[in-house]
Backbone as CSV, one residue per row, in Angstrom:
resi,resn,N_x,N_y,N_z,CA_x,CA_y,CA_z,C_x,C_y,C_z
1,MET,192.018,47.667,50.263,192.539,48.641,48.788,194.616,48.740,49.649
2,GLY,194.423,48.546,50.592,196.461,48.453,50.867,196.909,47.037,51.366
3,LEU,195.445,46.555,51.268,195.778,44.958,51.413,195.891,44.278,50.021
4,GLU,195.219,44.664,49.126,195.279,44.551,47.998,197.128,44.877,47.230
5,LEU,197.456,46.745,47.619,198.633,46.877,47.311,199.232,46.226,47.899
6,ALA,199.634,45.917,49.413,200.628,45.133,49.534,201.131,43.798,48.399
7,GLY,199.213,43.245,48.342,199.312,42.072,47.703,199.734,42.241,46.213
8,VAL,199.413,43.503,45.757,200.062,43.403,44.471,201.903,43.400,44.755
9,GLU,202.505,43.970,44.804,203.298,44.252,45.687,204.338,42.804,46.384
10,TYR,203.728,42.284,46.887,204.047,41.076,47.332,204.424,39.919,45.640
11,ARG,203.864,39.909,44.785,203.400,39.230,43.634,204.464,39.777,42.623
12,LEU,205.035,40.656,42.832,205.913,41.973,41.844,206.711,41.731,42.832
13,GLN,207.548,41.369,43.610,207.928,40.626,44.635,209.406,39.382,44.327
14,GLU,207.862,39.131,44.670,208.120,37.339,44.046,208.381,36.628,42.712
15,THR,207.376,37.472,41.979,208.396,36.943,40.481,209.985,37.368,40.657
16,LYS,210.349,38.533,40.865,211.521,38.989,41.073,212.583,37.895,41.224
17,ASP,212.322,37.419,42.897,213.021,37.084,42.392,212.815,35.331,43.625
18,ASP,212.130,34.866,42.764,210.965,33.528,43.610,211.693,32.249,44.056
19,ALA,213.171,32.188,43.465,213.854,31.529,44.370,214.403,31.114,45.978
20,SER,214.556,32.395,46.306,214.661,32.825,47.638,213.063,32.908,48.121
21,LEU,212.946,32.630,49.145,211.531,32.720,50.247,211.956,33.415,51.264
22,SER,211.387,35.144,51.545,211.556,35.817,52.238,210.473,35.219,53.404
23,PHE,211.501,35.994,54.440,209.599,35.396,55.490,209.795,36.457,56.380
24,LEU,210.025,37.564,55.454,209.777,38.739,55.658,208.170,39.745,55.155
25,SER,207.649,38.524,54.402,206.882,39.163,53.291,205.474,39.232,54.041
26,PRO,204.980,40.597,53.732,203.477,40.566,54.299,202.320,39.155,54.819
27,ARG,202.292,38.091,53.323,201.940,37.105,53.476,202.191,36.249,54.610
28,PHE,203.715,35.561,55.158,204.128,34.945,55.855,203.107,35.330,56.805
29,VAL,203.844,37.131,57.563,203.710,37.508,58.471,201.974,37.204,59.140
30,LEU,200.748,37.953,57.974,199.971,38.031,58.514,199.620,36.478,58.808
31,LEU,199.967,35.457,58.057,199.920,34.275,58.410,200.399,33.097,59.706
32,SER,201.102,33.524,59.676,202.295,33.217,61.318,201.430,33.417,62.094
33,VAL,200.805,34.911,62.426,200.376,35.468,63.131,199.156,34.779,63.647
34,SER,198.700,35.427,62.986,197.335,34.107,62.915,197.120,33.538,63.727
35,TYR,198.035,32.715,63.331,197.913,30.610,63.452,198.995,31.122,64.524
36,ILE,199.513,31.699,65.299,199.955,32.186,66.380,198.753,32.623,68.240
37,ASN,197.966,33.445,67.539,196.985,33.816,68.026,196.048,32.821,68.599
38,PHE,195.556,32.246,67.163,195.286,30.977,67.154,195.166,30.139,68.373
39,ILE,196.504,29.252,68.222,197.021,28.557,69.096,196.808,28.937,70.790
40,VAL,197.463,30.384,70.776,197.363,31.141,71.867,196.119,31.025,72.741
41,PHE,195.528,32.004,71.900,193.940,31.345,72.351,193.257,30.440,72.976
42,THR,193.281,29.579,71.360,192.773,28.792,72.103,193.157,27.735,73.520
43,ILE,194.603,27.416,73.684,194.980,26.892,74.282,194.747,27.377,76.093
44,PHE,194.310,29.002,75.668,193.730,29.936,76.951,192.671,29.613,77.375
45,PHE,192.083,29.102,76.358,190.979,29.040,76.412,190.159,27.731,77.381
46,ASP,191.033,26.813,76.716,190.825,25.667,76.830,191.352,24.899,79.035
47,ILE,191.867,26.838,79.234,193.217,25.951,80.627,191.696,26.951,81.267
48,LEU,191.404,28.061,80.504,190.326,28.534,81.773,188.458,27.619,81.993
49,LYS,188.772,26.554,80.705,187.469,26.170,80.720,187.830,24.544,81.465
50,VAL,189.421,24.259,82.554,190.233,23.764,83.184,189.936,24.376,83.622
51,LEU,189.706,24.987,84.656,190.363,25.309,85.852,188.594,26.027,86.495
52,TRP,187.468,26.515,85.541,185.806,26.552,85.875,185.596,25.237,86.260
53,VAL,185.335,24.300,85.190,185.702,22.754,86.126,185.799,22.649,86.334
54,TYR,186.970,22.614,87.374,187.488,22.490,88.732,186.589,23.056,89.592
55,LYS,187.003,24.883,89.164,186.068,24.754,90.496,184.312,24.690,90.987
56,LEU,183.892,24.168,89.690,182.517,24.107,90.304,183.137,22.742,90.587
57,ASN,183.336,21.777,90.675,183.803,20.792,91.036,183.930,20.462,93.169
58,LEU,185.071,21.331,92.741,185.082,21.999,94.011,184.218,22.750,95.333
59,ILE,183.344,23.320,94.381,182.071,24.332,95.177,181.290,22.921,95.945
60,GLN,180.932,22.114,94.481,180.635,21.200,94.621,181.156,20.292,96.061
61,THR,181.832,19.580,95.653,182.315,19.162,96.984,182.357,19.398,98.542
62,LEU,182.806,21.213,98.328,182.282,21.413,99.645,181.378,21.890,100.131
63,LEU,179.514,21.712,99.431,178.866,22.103,99.541,178.026,20.266,99.940
């Protein structure tokens, strides 16, 4: 209900001044935060996978 109200409020604001794109609109903020989270977590998990494989290879070479 709150997101729906925010979406309706954003649409009313958009029709009021549709010439200027406001970067602090709720939709833009939610999209940018979700994209940033996705990129950060994929990079983080890729680094973890690389370190895990490196650790396994190091253990195998030591044995």
